[in-house]
C-alpha positions in Angstrom: -2.8 13.4 -6.1 0.5 13.6 -7.7 2.2 11.1 -9.0 6.0 10.4 -9.3 7.6 9.1 -12.0 11.7 7.6 -11.8 11.7 6.5 -15.6 11.0 2.9 -13.8 8.0 3.0 -11.3 5.3 5.0 -10.5 5.1 6.4 -7.0 2.9 8.6 -4.4 2.1 9.2 -0.7 -0.1 7.9 1.7 -1.0 8.1 5.4 -1.4 5.2 7.6 -2.9 4.7 10.8 -2.6 1.9 13.4 -3.9 1.5 17.0 -4.0 5.4 16.5 -0.4 5.9 15.1 0.0 7.4 12.1 2.6 7.1 9.5 3.3 8.7 6.0 4.8 6.4 3.6 6.2 9.2 0.4 7.1 6.8 -1.8 4.9 3.8 -1.8 4.7 1.9 -5.4 1.4 2.1 -7.4 1.2 -1.1 -8.6 -1.6 -2.2 -10.6 0.0 -5.6 -11.2 -0.2 -6.6 -7.1 -3.7 -7.7 -6.2 -3.4 -6.7 -2.3 -1.6 -3.8 -0.7 1.6 -4.6 0.9 3.9 -3.4 3.0 7.7 -4.3 4.3 7.6 -5.0 7.4 10.9 -2.6 8.6 8.5 0.4 7.0 5.4 -0.2 9.4 7.7 -1.3 12.6 7.7 2.7 13.3 4.0 2.5 13.7 4.2 -0.8 16.1 2.9 -3.1 13.6 4.4 -6.8 14.0 3.5 -10.4 13.4 1.0 -11.5 16.3 -0.2 -15.1 17.5 -3.7 -15.5 15.2 -2.3 -13.1 12.6 -3.3 -15.0 9.0 -0.4 -16.1 7.5 -0.1 -17.4 3.5 2.2 -17.4 0.8 2.3 -14.9 -2.0 3.4 -15.9 -5.6 4.9 -13.3 -8.1 8.0 -13.7 -10.6 10.6 -13.8 -8.1 9.1 -16.8 -6.2 7.0 -17.3 -2.9 7.2 -15.5 -0.4 5.3 -15.9 3.5 3.2 -12.6 4.5 0.9 -11.8 7.3 -2.2 -9.8 7.5 -3.2 -6.6 9.5 -6.2 -4.2 9.7 -5.1 -0.6 9.6 -7.5 1.9 11.3 -7.4 3.9 7.8 -5.2 4.4 4.8 -5.2 8.0 3.5 -4.6 9.1 -0.2 -5.3 12.6 -0.5 -9.1 13.5 0.2 -9.7 9.2 0.3 -9.9 8.1 3.8 -10.5 4.2 3.7 -11.0 2.7 7.3 -10.3 -0.8 8.5 -8.8 -1.4 5.3 -6.5 -4.8 5.7 -2.9 -4.7 4.3 -0.7 -7.6 4.4 2.9 -7.2 5.7 6.3 -9.1 4.0 9.4 -8.7 2.5 9.8 -6.9 -1.1 12.2 -6.4 -3.3 14.8 -4.3 -3.0 14.3 -1.1 -0.8 10.6 -1.5 -1.4 8.7 0.4 1.1 5.2 -0.8 -0.1 3.0 -1.7 -2.9 -0.5 -0.2 -3.4 -2.5 -2.7 -4.8 -5.8 -3.4 -7.2 -7.8 -4.4 -3.7 -7.4 -0.4 -3.1 -6.8 1.2 -6.4 -10.2 -0.7 -7.9 -12.6 -1.2 -4.6 -12.5 2.9 -4.4 -12.2 3.6 -8.1 -8.8 5.2 -8.6 -7.9 6.6 -12.2 -4.6 6.2 -12.9 -3.9 9.7 -15.3 -0.2 8.4 -17.4 -0.6 11.9 -19.0 -0.9 14.2 -16.0 1.0 12.0 -13.4 -2.2 12.0 -11.4 -3.8 9.5 -9.1 -7.5 10.4 -8.1 -11.1 9.2 -7.6 -14.1 10.6 -9.4 -14.8 12.3 -6.2 -11.9 14.0 -5.8 -11.5 15.6 -9.0 
């Protein structure tokens, strides 16, 4: 899958599904420094993701300090040919207008390779 590089950030397109509703996010940030995949709540609102009683809540720590997040399980996340089902993601405020961060929980678990020369993101299976 092709990545975009704007001089500062690497981004890619993914498709999310939650309770049968799908959403394509065209500019999720590929963040090898993030242990979890995180989405801004405004991004997921279109497919009905909201905080519900009983959702796990915790604080995430980063350069900007701490921020509260809650956790949701997506029906699936699709990146190019990889379709990972029942994926847990975090939902919380992100800096600027970032829609989401694709973190190591997905990148490492599925063996993604970030090819900086060709600006491609792929798994050994999809190549």
